[in-house]
LOPABA-879330 format. One record per residue: y, x, z of N, C-alpha, C in turn; residue number from 1. Coordinates in steps of 0.02 Angstrom, whole numbers, plus 50000, padded with zeros to 5 digits. Each point is the difference from the previous one (the first is absolute). Layout:
NODE    n.py    n.px    n.pz   ca.py   ca.px   ca.pz    c.py    c.px    c.pz   resi
NODE       Y       X       Z       Y       X       Z       Y       X       Z    NUM
...
***
This chain:
NODE    n.py    n.px    n.pz   ca.py   ca.px   ca.pz    c.py    c.px    c.pz   resi
NODE   52770   52706   55616   49989   49937   49971   50066   49986   49949      1
NODE   49972   50006   49937   50051   49984   49952   50014   49927   49997      2
NODE   50073   49983   49985   50020   49922   49982   49982   49983   49925      3
NODE   49978   49936   49996   49990   49993   49922   50063   50001   49953      4
NODE   49994   50012   49945   50060   50004   49958   50045   49941   50000      5
NODE   49975   49928   50004   50047   49952   49987   50048   49993   50069      6
NODE   49962   50027   50064   50037   50017   50054   50053   50050   50000      7
NODE   49990   50049   49966   50052   50052   49993   50045   49989   49955      8
NODE   49992   49952   49953   50043   49977   49943   50051   49962   50040      9
NODE   49985   49948   50037   50044   49968   50035   50044   50035   50053     10
NODE   49960   50043   50035   50030   50044   50051   50065   50045   49961     11
NODE   49979   50031   49945   50047   50031   49962   50056   49954   49965     12
NODE   49984   49941   49974   50050   49964   49984   50054   49974   50052     13
NODE   49980   49988   50047   50038   49955   50054   50018   50041   50067     14
NODE   49958   50052   50016   50021   50032   50061   50021   50080   49984     15
NODE   49976   50022   49954   50011   50083   49994   50077   50003   49971     16
NODE   50013   49968   49949   50074   50017   49973   50051   49985   50059     17
NODE   49997   49965   50053   50058   49996   50050   49989   50052   50042     18
NODE   49944   50039   50013   49979   50052   50047   50023   50063   49960     19
NODE   49986   50011   49939   49999   50067   49966   50056   49992   49943     20
NODE   50062   50017   50011   50052   50003   49946   49997   50065   49963     21
NODE   50026   49998   49944   49992   50070   49961   50034   50049   50031     22
NODE   50051   49999   50055   50033   50058   50030   49956   50020   50060     23
NODE   49971   49953   50036   49970   50011   50061   49925   49978   49998     24
NODE   49952   50049   50032   49936   49985   50002   49982   50032   50062     25
NODE   49963   49960   50038   49969   50015   50063   49911   50022   49990     26
NODE   49990   50057   50032   49936   50019   49995   49986   50028   50083     27
NODE   49929   49996   50019   49993   50028   50060   49951   50059   49984     28
NODE   50051   50059   49998   49960   50062   49978   49988   50033   50069     29
NODE   50037   49995   50056   49980   50031   50072   50013   49946   50045     30
NODE   49986   50025   50060   50009   49943   50061   50069   49956   49992     31
NODE   50048   50044   49983   50069   49972   49983   49997   49962   49941     32
NODE   50033   49950   49986   50014   49962   49943   50044   50047   49955     33
NODE   49973   50020   49937   50043   50044   49967   50036   49949   49946     34
NODE   50061   50026   49977   50035   49959   49955   50018   50040   49939     35
NODE   49993   49975   49943   50015   50028   49928   50050   49964   49984     36
NODE   50061   50053   49985   50071   49964   49967   49999   50042   49930     37
NODE   50060   49965   49977   50022   50036   49924   49949   50004   49952     38
NODE   49964   49940   50000   49943   49999   49952   49942   50030   50011     39
NODE   49992   50012   50067   49935   50054   50020   50004   50064   49998     40
NODE   50065   50021   49975   50016   50077   50006   50009   50028   50077     41
NODE   50033   49946   50033   49995   50042   50071   49964   49960   50058     42
NODE   49964   50041   50043   49954   49973   50039   50020   50020   50076     43
NODE   50013   49943   50036   50028   50018   50079   49966   49964   50033     44
NODE   50013   50006   50075   49981   49951   50050   50038   49944   50009     45
NODE   49971   49941   50015   50038   49942   50015   50025   50001   50071     46
NODE   50059   49975   50004   50037   49989   50064   49944   49968   50060     47
NODE   49984   50021   50055   49960   49974   50052   50036   49955   50041     48
NODE   50058   49991   49990   50036   49940   50045   49981   49936   49994     49
NODE   49997   49952   50045   49978   49938   49991   50062   49959   50022     50
NODE   50001   49942   49979   50057   49954   50018   49969   49952   50068     51
NODE   50032   49996   50049   49989   49969   50053   49980   49912   49979     52
NODE   50046   49979   49964   49989   49919   49985   49955   49985   49945     53
NODE   49979   50049   49961   49958   49982   49941   49933   50046   50015     54
NODE   50001   50044   50044   49956   50058   50000   49963   50019   49938     55
NODE   50057   50001   49951   49984   50040   49933   50025   50065   49996     56
NODE   49962   50044   49978   50019   50072   49993   50057   49999   49941     57
NODE   50048   50052   50017   50062   50022   49955   49968   50027   49937     58
NODE   50017   49982   49940   49987   50020   49931   50032   50057   49968     59
NODE   50042   50026   50042   50038   50055   49973   49963   50070   50015     60
NODE   50011   50053   49961   49964   50066   50006   50028   50027   50050     61
NODE   49951   50040   50050   50038   50046   50055   50038   50048   49979     62
NODE   50036   50018   50047   50033   50061   49979   49969   50058   50006     63
NODE   50009   50061   49962   49948   50048   49992   49981   50035   50070     64
NODE   49937   50009   50017   49981   50027   50058   49995   49945   50064     65
NODE   50015   49954   49980   50012   49945   50059   49952   49946   49986     66
NODE   50001   49954   50046   49956   49940   50003   50046   49933   49978     67
NODE   50062   50009   50009   50036   49937   49987   50060   50025   49957     68
NODE   50037   49941   49959   50047   50008   49958   50064   50007   50032     69
NODE   50052   50014   49949   50059   50021   50034   50038   49935   50043     70
NODE   49982   49944   49979   50020   49938   50033   49973   50000   50077     71
NODE   49941   50013   50009   49960   50000   50062   50000   50064   50032     72
NODE   50046   50056   49992   50004   50048   50040   49964   50067   49977     73
NODE   49992   49999   49926   49963   50056   49978   50047   50074   49996     74
NODE   50070   49976   50003   50036   50067   49991   50034   50019   50063     75
NODE   49971   49969   50053   50020   50015   50068   49973   50067   50020     76
NODE   50044   50043   50039   49966   50070   50022   49999   49981   50081     77
NODE   50031   49956   50025   49992   49997   50083   50052   50052   50021     78
NODE   50018   50000   50063   50044   50051   50034   49974   50058   49978     79
NODE   50048   50045   49987   49992   50076   49983   50023   50046   50060     80
NODE   50057   49984   50039   50017   50043   50055   49977   49983   50058     81
NODE   50001   50044   50050   49973   49980   50063   50044   49947   50043     82
NODE   50057   50002   49981   50053   49946   50030   49968   49922   49975     83
NODE   49989   50010   49934   49981   49925   49960   49931   49980   50023     84
NODE   49954   50053   50018   49942   49981   50027   50006   49970   50074     85
NODE   50042   50035   50039   50008   49969   50064   50037   49927   50002     86
NODE   50048   49986   49955   50031   49951   49983   49952   49931   49981     87
NODE   49945   50029   49964   49945   49955   49974   49959   49968   50058     88
NODE   49982   50064   50037   49946   49979   50057   50042   49956   50058     89
NODE   50064   50012   50009   50036   49977   50060   50015   49918   49971     90
NODE   49995   49984   49932   50027   49943   49983   49933   49962   49970     91
NODE   49938   50034   50021   49954   49966   49956   49975   49931   50025     92
NODE   49995   49962   49945   49987   49923   50008   49943   49983   49959     93
NODE   49959   49958   50027   49933   49976   49971   50012   49934   49977     94
NODE   50023   49940   50029   50002   49948   49983   50078   49971   50027     95
NODE   50048   50005   49947   50060   49984   50014   50042   50034   50046     96
NODE   50021   49984   50060   50044   50026   50030   49954   50038   50059     97
NODE   49945   49994   50005   49958   50037   50057   49996   50067   50001     98
NODE   50043   50034   50047   49982   50063   50002   49972   50027   50061     99
NODE   49977   50066   50009   49969   50026   50048   50018   49985   50083    100
NODE   50065   50005   50007   50028   49989   50065   49998   49924   50011    101
NODE   49999   49957   49948   49990   49933   50022   49927   49992   50014    102
NODE   49956   50021   49972   49930   49998   50020   49981   50034   50074    103
NODE   50037   50053   50015   49995   50034   50062   50023   49950   50056    104
NODE   50060   49967   49994   50028   49952   50034   49951   49930   50005    105
NODE   49977   49994   49953   49955   49934   50011   49941   50018   50036    106
NODE   49969   50058   49982   49944   50018   50039   50018   50003   50093    107
NODE   50064   50029   50009   50008   50009   50072   50019   49932   50027    108
NODE   50026   49954   49960   50012   49935   50020   49931   49960   50018    109
NODE   49959   50006   49957   49933   49973   50000   49957   50046   50072    110
NODE   50006   50047   50003   49968   50035   50063   50041   49982   50067    111
NODE   50058   49983   49994   50046   49989   50060   49966   49918   50025    112
NODE   49983   49949   49943   49980   49935   50012   49936   50004   50031    113
NODE   49960   50048   49978   49936   50004   50022   49993   50022   50065    114
NODE   50032   50054   50021   50010   50030   50071   50018   49946   50040    115
NODE   50058   49951   49991   50025   49955   50035   49946   49950   50010    116
NODE   49964   49980   49952   49951   49954   50012   49940   50015   50036    117
NODE   49983   50064   50002   49943   50027   50045   50025   50000   50072    118
NODE   50071   50031   50008   50024   49986   50067   50001   49930   50034    119
NODE   50024   49953   49947   50007   49938   50029   49923   49962   50018    120
NODE   49953   50025   49964   49941   49965   50010   49968   50034   50062    121
NODE   50019   50069   50015   49976   50029   50063   50021   49982   50058    122
NODE   50070   49977   49995   50033   49975   50065   49993   49922   50005    123
NODE   49970   49969   49951   49995   49930   50014   50049   49949   49976    124
NODE   50061   50040   49976   50039   49958   49978   49998   49962   49924    125
NODE   49950   50028   49961   49993   49972   49942   49922   49960   50007    126
NODE   49990   49949   49959   49920   49984   50003   49983   49981   49928    127
NODE   49945   49990   49991   49980   49973   49927   49960   50062   49971    128
NODE   50001   49994   49945   49969   50048   49948   50046   50065   49981    129
NODE   49979   50052   49999   50036   50053   49971   49995   50004   49933    130
NODE   50057   50036   49976   49996   50015   49921   49944   50032   49980    131
NODE   49986   49985   49942   49935   50020   49970   50004   50053   49963    132
NODE   49955   50047   49976   50009   50046   49963   50008   50073   50035    133
NODE   50003   50054   49971   50001   50066   50036   50064   50014   50029    134
NODE   50001   50036   50053   50059   50012   50026   50047   50057   49960    135
NODE   50072   49994   50000   50025   50048   49971   50001   50073   50019    136
NODE   49998   50052   49956   49983   50062   50018   50063   50030   50044    137
NODE   50061   49971   49993   50045   50034   50051   50008   49977   50075    138
NODE   49953   49957   50016   49998   49975   50066   50012   50047   50056    139
NODE   49962   50062   50004   50014   50053   50038   50069   50026   50017    140
NODE   50041   50012   49949   50059   50021   49994   50058   49933   50024    141
NODE   49974   49939   49986   50054   49951   50030   49977   49985   50074    142
NODE   49949   50007   50015   49976   50000   50067   50044   50034   50035    143
NODE   49996   50070   49988   50041   50042   50041   50088   49984   50005    144
NODE   50019   49970   49934   50063   49979   49999   50009   49944   50061    145
NODE   49960   49950   50005   50007   49943   50034   49995   50019   50073    146
NODE   49956   50042   50011   49992   50034   50071   50067   50041   50021    147
NODE   50030   50037   49963   50068   50025   50005   50043   49948   50015    148
NODE   50004   49949   49953   50051   49943   50013   49994   49970   50067    149
NODE   49933   49985   50017   50000   49972   50070   50018   50037   50054    150
NODE   49977   50067   49990   50031   50039   50056   50082   50013   50005    151
NODE   50031   49989   49945   50062   50000   49999   50032   49946   50028    152
NODE   49968   49938   49973   50035   49930   50039   49973   50005   50078    153
NODE   49949   50016   50026   49988   50012   50067   50054   50030   50040    154
NODE   50009   50078   49964   50055   50046   50033   50060   49961   50005    155
NODE   50023   49963   49945   50072   49979   49994   50001   49943   50061    156
NODE   49946   49955   50014   49998   49946   50045   50006   50029   50073    157
NODE   49968   50057   50005   49996   50033   50076   50067   50030   50002    158
NODE   50030   50036   49959   50062   50031   50014   50057   49941   50010    159
NODE   50001   49942   49958   50040   49947   50022   50002   49971   50072    160
NODE   49945   50002   50024   49980   49967   50064   50032   50049   50059    161
***
């Protein structure tokens, strides 16, 4: 469906000059947005990074052979040595300061609470609704820890008497 020529004139007069400068022209030649610079003599892929606040794509050219520009990590090679790779996996954070060890501690604490809740309901100490949702995966390991702790405390009490 072609647009009428008066509409094209208005679009060309008011909108296209701000989008298409003489030094930078954008055209969708592939699935990635390509970028023409230097008066159309150089064709490259546009950086695929997006701003979190505005959700707009970076308008710089991507580094050669990469998807992002130099500002967004296009020149990064990652860890090269085995020691560097181990440091990277040991300090792997996803959101802020959350590390793998912190996640494991939180999973264990959740499993301990679930075991204590089930024991409390079984012994009649706790009443009311149980915690909703699926049970933690580490309940089996934590249950063995709890049994061992109970055995140790019983042995200590019998030795004292």
